C-alpha positions, 0 to 999 in steps of 0.5 A: 500500500502506497503512503498516499493510499494509507493517508487516504484510508486514515482521512476517510476513517477519521471522517466517519466519526468527525463531520468536517465543514468541507464534507458537504460543502461544494466549494471545496470541490469546485475549481473556481474557488480560491483556496485562500478564501476557504483556508480559514475553515480548513485551519479550524478543522480537527482533521487538518493534519490528516487532510494535509498529509494526504494532500502533500503525498497525493497532490490531488488534481482537484479540490481543496486540501487542508487550505491548498489546491494542487493542480498539474503544473509545469516543472517551473510552477508550484501548487497554489498555497505552497509558497 
């Protein structure tokens, strides 16, 4: 099992006992939402560290993960929020 898969499994398991604000909020999956506008919600989430770990390992192409958005970039570009 990859580290990203393990991180995903840990996040999903934690979500069965915790109802994070992002779970039913479409703003976290729509690509037209700036990550910075949702980061304060993420910062208050009890699952922040699990979400951040998954995001850092998997670098998902869509959605906002722990206040960051990861996209496919050319080698010279960086993910939004990595600065």
